[in-house]
C-alpha angles and dihedrals in degrees: 000000000000094000113140096203113021100172092117096037129099124301088235089064093046102040118112114257101216090181090060091046089058089049089050101042095132089059093044087053092049093052089049088054092048092049091049090048094052092048090055098045106064092191087084088064098052098098132244100280095052092043091055090056094050102041124096121188120226123225105253132147117265131290089028118091123206129176144160123225114183106306092344125096113195128188129189121201113186096176127103092236136064114263124198118222132182113240116227115255113291144059117289136185113218106228094183134359092200096270104061145356100247106138116231113189133206098036113170137153120007122021128188114222111214116233115274092001144131113221119202121198129176126206 
């Protein structure tokens, strides 16, 4: 473990550990949701040059990152604690709070960003 690029290392290191998958089922489900979300939102396949033209960054305190991409509002909280932010004016649906993909409608005002998470909202 600890190899950044393991393509040429032993099969024992690279094999899938299905016992670990069972222990981390919530994380597996989150990644499945993330993949499904990406497939249904074509904006993530537009390429870097076009994305740069369409992205607008939000004014959030460092080290948070917040940006708008078309009708999506995405926040990244790298900290180990929950951080509140004020949503821009409007009504949003929370697509993911960084732990699951259970939609929550009518989000306005203040939003708590979970520790070490990516929160995805849609207008």
